[in-house]
C-alpha positions in Angstrom: 4.3 20.1 -8.9 5.4 23.6 -7.8 6.6 24.5 -4.3 3.3 26.2 -3.4 1.4 23.0 -4.0 3.8 21.1 -1.8 3.6 23.7 1.0 -0.2 23.3 0.9 0.3 19.8 2.0 2.0 20.7 5.2 2.9 18.4 8.1 -0.6 16.9 8.6 -2.4 15.8 5.4 -5.5 17.7 4.6 -8.6 15.4 4.7 -10.6 14.8 1.5 -13.6 17.0 0.9 -16.0 14.1 1.7 -14.4 13.5 5.1 -14.4 17.3 5.7 -18.2 17.3 5.0 -18.8 14.5 7.4 -16.9 16.2 10.2 -18.6 19.5 9.5 -22.0 17.8 9.8 -21.4 15.4 12.7 -18.3 16.8 14.4 -16.1 14.6 16.6 -19.1 12.9 18.2 -19.4 10.6 15.2 -16.1 9.1 16.2 -17.0 8.9 19.9 -19.9 6.7 19.0 -17.5 4.1 17.7 -15.4 3.9 20.9 -17.5 1.0 22.3 -17.0 -0.9 19.1 -13.2 -0.7 19.1 -11.7 -3.9 20.5 -8.0 -4.7 20.9 -7.4 -8.0 19.2 -4.9 -10.7 20.4 -2.2 -9.4 18.0 -2.5 -5.8 19.5 -4.4 -4.4 16.5 -7.5 -2.3 17.2 -10.4 -3.8 15.3 -14.1 -2.9 15.0 -16.4 -5.4 16.5 -20.1 -5.4 15.5 -22.2 -5.9 18.6 -25.0 -7.9 16.9 -22.9 -10.7 15.3 -19.8 -12.7 16.1 -18.3 -12.6 12.6 -19.0 -9.5 10.4 -20.3 -10.2 6.9 -21.1 -8.1 3.9 -24.8 -7.2 4.1 -25.1 -7.6 0.3 -23.2 -10.8 -0.6 -22.8 -12.2 2.9 -19.0 -12.6 2.3 -16.6 -12.5 5.2 -13.2 -13.4 3.7 -12.5 -10.1 2.0 -11.7 -6.8 3.7 -14.9 -5.4 5.3 -15.9 -1.8 5.9 -18.4 -0.2 8.4 -20.4 2.8 7.2 -20.1 5.7 9.6 -23.7 6.8 8.8 -25.8 3.6 8.8 -23.4 1.2 10.4 -23.9 -1.3 7.6 -20.9 -3.7 6.9 -19.9 -4.5 3.4 -17.0 -5.7 1.3 -15.0 -3.3 -0.8 -17.0 -3.6 -4.0 -20.3 -3.1 -2.2 -18.8 -0.3 -0.1 -18.0 1.6 -3.3 -21.6 0.9 -4.6 -23.0 2.0 -1.2 -21.2 5.3 -1.4 -22.4 6.0 -4.9 -26.0 5.0 -4.3 -26.6 6.5 -0.9 -25.8 10.2 -0.7 -23.7 11.2 2.2 -22.6 7.6 3.0 -19.1 8.3 1.8 -16.9 7.5 4.8 -16.4 4.0 6.2 -14.1 2.3 8.6 -11.9 -0.7 7.8 -13.1 -3.3 10.3 -9.8 -5.2 10.6 -7.4 -2.2 10.5 -9.5 0.6 12.0 -8.7 3.0 9.2 -10.9 5.6 7.5 -11.8 4.9 3.9 -13.6 7.2 1.4 -15.9 5.3 -1.0 -16.0 8.3 -3.4 -12.2 8.9 -3.5 -11.7 5.1 -3.4 -8.7 5.6 -1.1 -7.7 5.6 2.6 -8.1 9.0 4.2 -6.3 10.3 7.3 -7.7 12.2 10.3 -5.8 12.8 13.6 -9.1 13.1 15.5 -10.1 9.6 14.4 -6.6 8.3 15.4 -6.9 9.9 18.8 -10.2 8.0 19.3 -8.7 4.7 18.3 -5.5 5.1 20.3 -7.2 6.2 23.5 -9.3 3.0 23.4 -6.2 1.0 22.8 -4.3 2.6 25.7 -7.2 2.0 28.0 -7.4 -1.7 27.1 -3.6 -1.9 27.5 -3.7 -0.4 30.9 -6.4 -2.8 32.0 -4.3 -5.8 30.8 -1.3 -4.6 32.8 -3.4 -4.0 35.9 -4.8 -7.5 35.8 -1.4 -9.0 35.3 0.2 -7.0 38.2 -2.7 -7.7 40.6 -2.2 -11.5 40.4 1.3 -11.3 42.0 0.2 -10.3 45.5 1.0 -6.6 45.3 -2.6 -5.7 44.5 -3.1 -2.8 46.9 -0.1 -0.6 45.8 -0.1 -1.5 42.2 -3.9 -1.1 41.9 -3.5 2.5 43.2 -0.7 3.2 40.7 -2.6 1.8 37.7 -6.0 3.3 38.5 -4.4 6.7 38.5 -2.6 5.9 35.3 -5.8 5.2 33.5 -6.7 8.8 33.9 -3.6 10.0 32.2 -4.1 12.0 29.0 -2.2 11.0 25.8 0.6 13.5 26.4 1.5 12.0 29.8 1.1 8.4 28.4 3.9 9.2 26.0 6.2 10.0 29.0 5.7 6.6 30.6 8.7 4.2 30.5 8.8 1.2 28.2 6.1 -1.3 29.4 5.7 -4.9 28.6 3.5 -5.1 25.4 0.6 -7.5 25.5 1.4 -8.6 21.9 4.9 -9.9 22.7 6.6 -12.2 25.2 8.9 -9.4 26.3 9.4 -5.7 25.9 10.2 -4.8 22.3 13.8 -3.9 21.5 14.8 -0.2 21.6 14.1 1.5 18.3 11.1 -0.6 17.4 8.2 1.8 16.8 5.3 2.0 14.4 4.9 4.7 11.8 1.6 6.3 11.0 0.3 6.1 7.5 -0.3 9.7 6.3 -2.3 8.6 3.3 -0.9 5.9 1.0 2.5 6.3 2.5 3.1 2.6 3.4 5.8 2.6 0.6 7.7 5.2 2.7 7.1 3.6 6.1 8.3 0.2 4.9 11.6 1.6 3.6 12.2 3.9 6.6 11.8 0.9 9.0 14.5 -0.9 7.1 16.9 2.1 7.0 16.4 2.9 10.7 17.5 -0.6 11.6 20.5 -0.8 9.2 23.3 -1.0 11.7 25.9 1.3 9.9 23.2 4.0 9.2 21.8 3.7 12.7 25.3 4.2 14.3 25.9 7.2 12.1 22.8 9.2 13.1 22.7 8.1 16.7 26.3 9.2 17.2 25.3 12.7 16.0 27.5 12.6 12.9 24.9 14.9 11.5 23.8 17.3 14.2 20.7 19.2 13.2 21.3 21.7 16.0 24.4 23.0 14.2 23.4 22.3 10.6 24.2 25.3 8.4 21.8 24.2 5.7 18.8 24.0 8.0 19.6 27.5 9.4 19.8 28.9 5.8 17.0 27.1 4.0 14.7 25.9 6.9 14.5 22.4 5.4 17.2 19.8 5.4 16.6 16.2 4.4 19.4 15.0 6.6 18.1 16.9 9.6 14.7 15.4 9.1 16.2 11.9 8.9 18.1 12.7 12.1 14.7 13.6 13.7 13.3 10.2 12.7 16.2 8.4 14.3 15.9 10.4 17.5 12.1 9.7 17.6 12.5 6.0 16.9 15.1 5.5 19.6 13.6 7.9 22.1 12.0 5.1 24.0 8.5 6.3 23.1 6.3 3.4 22.0 3.4 5.3 20.5 3.3 5.4 16.7 5.2 8.2 15.1 4.1 10.4 12.3 7.0 11.2 9.8 5.1 14.1 8.3 7.9 16.6 8.5 10.2 14.2 6.7 7.6 13.6 4.1 7.4 17.3 3.4 11.2 17.5 3.2 11.4 14.6 0.8 8.7 16.1 -1.4 10.9 19.1 -1.9 13.7 16.9 -3.0 11.5 14.8 -5.3 8.8 17.2 -6.4 7.7 14.9 -9.2 6.6 12.3 -6.6 4.9 14.8 -4.3 1.4 13.4 -4.1 -0.7 11.2 -1.9 -0.8 8.5 -4.6 0.9 5.1 -3.9 4.5 5.1 -4.9 7.0 2.3 -5.5 9.1 1.5 -2.4 12.2 0.8 -4.4 11.9 4.1 -6.3 11.5 5.8 -2.9 14.6 4.0 -1.6 16.8 5.2 -4.5 15.3 8.7 -4.4 16.1 9.0 -0.6 19.7 7.8 -0.9 20.2 10.2 -3.8 18.8 13.0 -1.6 21.2 12.1 1.2 24.1 12.0 -1.3 23.2 15.4 -2.8 22.5 17.2 0.5 25.6 15.9 2.3 27.9 16.8 -0.5 26.5 20.3 -0.6 27.1 20.6 3.1 30.7 19.5 2.7 31.1 21.7 -0.5 32.3 18.6 -2.4 31.8 17.4 -5.9 33.1 13.8 -6.0 32.1 10.9 -8.1 29.7 8.4 -6.5 32.4 5.7 -6.7 34.5 7.3 -3.9 31.8 9.5 -2.4 32.2 9.8 1.4 28.5 10.5 2.1 26.9 8.1 4.5 24.5 6.7 1.8 27.4 5.5 -0.4 29.5 4.4 2.6 26.7 2.1 3.7 25.0 0.9 0.5 27.5 1.5 -2.4 29.3 -1.3 -4.1 31.0 -1.7 -7.5 29.8 -3.8 -10.4 32.3 -5.2 -13.0 31.0 -5.7 -16.5 33.1 -7.8 -19.0 32.1 -7.7 -22.6 33.9 -10.4 -24.6 34.3 -10.6 -28.4 33.1 -14.0 -29.5 35.5 -13.9 -32.5 38.9 -13.2 -31.0 38.1 -13.4 -27.2 39.1 -9.8 -26.5 37.5 -8.5 -23.3 36.5 -4.9 -22.5 36.0 -4.2 -18.8 34.1 -1.4 -17.2 33.1 -0.6 -13.6 29.9 1.0 -12.3 28.8 1.9 -8.7 25.5 0.5 -7.5 23.3 1.2 -4.5 21.3 -2.0 -4.9 21.1 -5.0 -7.2 17.9 -5.7 -9.1 17.2 -9.3 -9.8 14.9 -11.1 -12.2 13.0 -14.1 -11.0 14.8 -17.0 -12.7 12.5 -19.2 -14.7 15.1 -21.9 -15.1 15.4 -22.3 -11.3 11.7 -22.1 -10.9 9.7 -25.1 -9.5 6.1 -25.6 -8.7 4.8 -26.3 -5.2 1.2 -27.3 -4.3 -0.5 -25.7 -1.4 -3.9 -26.5 0.0 -6.4 -23.7 -0.6 -8.5 -23.9 2.6 -10.6 -21.0 1.4 -11.7 -22.8 -1.8 -15.1 -24.5 -1.9 -13.4 -27.5 -3.5 -10.7 -27.5 -0.8 -8.3 -28.3 -3.7 -4.6 -27.5 -4.3 -3.1 -24.4 -6.0 0.2 -24.6 -7.9 2.6 -21.8 -6.9 5.7 -20.9 -8.9 8.7 -20.8 -6.6 12.2 -19.4 -7.4 15.3 -19.1 -5.2 17.5 -16.1 -4.4 20.6 -18.1 -5.3 19.1 -18.9 -8.7 18.4 -15.2 -9.2 22.0 -14.3 -8.3 23.3 -17.0 -10.7 21.1 -15.6 -13.5 22.5 -12.0 -12.7 26.1 -13.2 -13.1 25.5 -15.6 -16.0 27.1 -14.7 -19.3 24.6 -13.3 -21.7 25.0 -13.2 -25.5 24.2 -9.7 -26.8 21.7 -9.3 -29.6 22.7 -8.3 -33.2 21.8 -4.7 -32.4 24.4 -4.6 -29.6 27.5 -5.8 -31.4 30.8 -4.8 -29.8 33.3 -2.7 -31.7 36.2 -5.0 -30.9 39.5 -3.1 -30.4 41.4 -6.1 -31.5 39.4 -7.0 -34.6 38.7 -3.3 -35.4 35.1 -4.0 -36.4 31.8 -4.8 -34.8 31.5 -8.4 -33.7 29.0 -10.6 -31.8 29.8 -10.5 -28.1 28.8 -11.7 -24.7 28.4 -9.8 -21.4 28.9 -11.0 -17.9 28.4 -9.1 -14.6 30.2 -9.7 -11.4 30.7 -7.8 -8.1 34.0 -6.0 -7.8 33.3 -4.5 -4.4 30.6 -5.4 -1.8 28.9 -2.8 0.4 28.5 -2.9 4.1 24.7 -3.2 3.7 23.4 -5.1 0.6 20.0 -4.3 -0.8 18.5 -6.8 -3.3 15.4 -5.8 -5.2 13.2 -8.5 -6.8 11.7 -7.4 -10.1 8.0 -8.2 -9.6 6.6 -5.5 -11.8 6.8 -6.3 -15.5 6.0 -3.7 -18.2 5.5 -4.6 -21.9 6.2 -1.8 -24.4 4.8 -3.9 -27.2 1.5 -4.9 -25.5 1.4 -1.6 -23.5 0.5 -3.6 -20.4 1.9 -4.1 -17.0 1.6 -7.0 -14.6 2.8 -8.2 -11.3 4.8 -11.5 -10.9 3.5 -13.3 -7.9 6.1 -16.0 -7.7 7.3 -17.1 -4.3 11.0 -16.5 -3.7 13.0 -18.6 -1.2 15.7 -16.5 0.4 18.3 -17.5 3.0 18.8 -15.6 6.3 22.6 -16.1 5.9 24.0 -15.3 2.5 27.5 -15.9 1.1 28.2 -13.6 -1.8 31.7 -14.9 -2.6 30.5 -17.0 -5.6 29.4 -13.7 -7.3 32.6 -11.7 -6.7 34.7 -10.9 -9.7 37.6 -13.1 -8.6 35.3 -16.1 -8.4 33.5 -15.4 -11.7 36.8 -14.9 -13.6 38.4 -17.9 -12.1 35.4 -20.0 -13.1 35.5 -18.5 -16.6 39.2 -19.2 -17.1 38.9 -22.7 -15.6 40.6 -21.8 -12.3 43.9 -21.3 -14.2 44.7 -18.1 -12.3 46.1 -18.3 -8.8 45.7 -14.7 -7.8 43.3 -11.9 -8.8 44.2 -8.2 -8.8 40.9 -6.6 -9.0 38.7 -4.1 -7.3 37.6 -6.3 -4.4 38.2 -4.9 -0.9 38.7 -6.6 2.4 34.9 -6.4 3.0 33.5 -9.8 4.2 31.3 -11.7 1.7 29.2 -13.2 4.5 25.9 -11.4 5.2 23.0 -11.7 7.6 19.5 -10.6 6.8 18.0 -7.8 8.9 14.9 -6.5 6.9 12.5 -7.7 4.2 10.1 -5.3 2.5 7.1 -7.2 1.1 4.3 -6.2 -1.3 0.8 -7.7 -1.3 -2.1 -7.0 -3.6 -2.3 -6.0 -7.2 -0.1 -3.8 -9.4 -2.4 -0.8 -9.2 -3.4 -1.2 -5.5 -1.2 -3.0 -3.0 0.3 -2.6 0.4 3.9 -2.6 1.7 4.9 -4.3 5.0 8.4 -4.7 6.5 9.7 -7.6 8.5 12.6 -6.7 10.9 15.0 -9.1 12.4 16.2 -7.8 15.8 18.2 -10.1 18.2 17.2 -13.1 16.0 13.5 -12.3 16.5 11.3 -11.2 13.6 8.8 -8.4 13.9 6.1 -7.3 11.4 5.9 -3.6 10.8 2.6 -2.8 9.2 2.6 1.0 9.3 1.7 1.9 13.0 1.3 -1.7 14.1 4.2 -3.9 15.3 3.7 -7.6 16.0 6.0 -10.4 16.7 6.1 -13.2 14.1 7.9 -16.4 13.5 10.4 -17.3 10.7 7.8 -19.3 8.7 5.7 -16.1 8.3 8.7 -14.2 6.9 9.7 -17.0 4.5 6.1 -17.2 3.2 5.9 -13.5 2.5 6.1 -12.0 -1.0 9.4 -10.3 -0.7 10.2 -7.2 -2.8 13.3 -5.8 -1.2 15.7 -7.8 0.9 18.3 -6.1 3.1 21.5 -7.8 4.3 24.4 -6.5 6.4 27.8 -7.9 7.0 27.7 -10.8 9.4 30.1 -9.1 11.8 28.1 -5.9 11.9 24.9 -7.8 12.4 26.2 -9.7 15.5 27.7 -6.5 16.9 24.5 -4.7 16.4 22.6 -7.4 18.3 25.0 -7.2 21.2 24.5 -3.4 21.4 20.7 -3.2 20.7 19.7 -4.6 24.1 21.6 -2.0 26.1 21.4 0.9 23.6 20.5 4.2 25.4 17.6 6.2 24.3 18.3 9.4 22.4 19.0 12.3 24.7 17.7 14.7 22.1 14.0 15.3 22.2 12.1 15.3 18.9 11.4 18.9 17.8 8.5 17.7 15.6 5.8 16.3 17.8 4.1 13.3 16.3 0.4 12.8 15.9 -0.5 10.0 18.3 -2.6 7.3 16.7 -2.7 4.4 14.3 -3.0 4.5 10.6 
């Protein structure tokens, strides 16, 4: 995709032609008619409530368990399949609203569509409900007269003044959310980006780097020369997230900047979150080294991406004839793990949604089993014979991986997407993975692996391991739900030992059981010492003194 095509998709995504036709015909009044149907649910999410029935059902199949959509033209409610059929059979009935998420959906494009005018209608209703909740709570304390005057005037505030209000107690949580916890608007299939950004924003070493102005966009030479700088736009995100503003933020300027770094991914199609993570770290590495006019190997690169996430893998290839071992070292930014079938066991869960109310068998694996598989010796195939330096000929060999140096923040990716070149098919592995919140990586270090291989006959190990602690604490989990072709990414954040679910613009407080039951795709750990230090600082962390130069589009995705 050329640069002109990228520029066409500037900061706010262009609506699809069917949405544009709807707005041209009905204008913003079509959204205004929905205001009375918007209701703020108990979890803080704005939902669409049909006035004529308690529980919405599909008008065709009478189903209610699947996702339902409300047609903006005829107000009929239908499931996804019948929404698509409705859009094809009835001309002009293209745009619908997701009942549970309050998102626009185009039945012709078969995709979520984005419109800031619709978001403004949703968020204004949400703000009004939130102010009423606070007014009722305050009036019950005995200070009704003064606080009633204060809140009644606050209801008339416009959205711009609402953003200037201090942090208020959220109706969805027991206490005010920690600083830095803020939703991200979905700009059209960008949940893959939002989920990774939430994890990176709350990675303690990365957070400290940007909030301490180690990259100052005000004095950045690259931004002044080329207008766009990926590091500057990341810095803007950190400033916006830690500004104290609680309204959802739109990372449109960052999306535009990332598109220019990864033009092959510049589209509104759903992308892989792990691929985005690697692409983003690669962009940080490239831009920061250009700013410093450096050309160093990734192994000792001083850029913030490698200082936080880079570790070193050790690979030992051993000749099975003479025992000669060849050792190589390679840097890594994350570790990709296969779900281990040998450590897999089946659990039975009651399927309450089934008519038979029966049990469903779920394959479950463990993170420890995946790490054991990753560092387990593997016999190489006949087409991968090693040219042994000792035997001076190609011999059968085995390969074993171990970790020579651990990073400050450890990213573990679970390989859930399997591609078969022979069958030319792809599928998603839906196994459940049990993962610990505290992780000891010492069994997978090169010293531990080699001692085990040699029967603990060596007393000391002179390798590549640094003094970095091997004890980690979890701080973020990126999950994937749905099918291979169409799914949704959500991030769970652990702040001050409390878990929060970041579903694009929506932030809700959840318990540990919800996180453990999720279908994890990327798991982020940080050194235990850094995690506890970050928890001590996060409660009293000051908001950013720099105002965001790119104003966000207020609303929900």
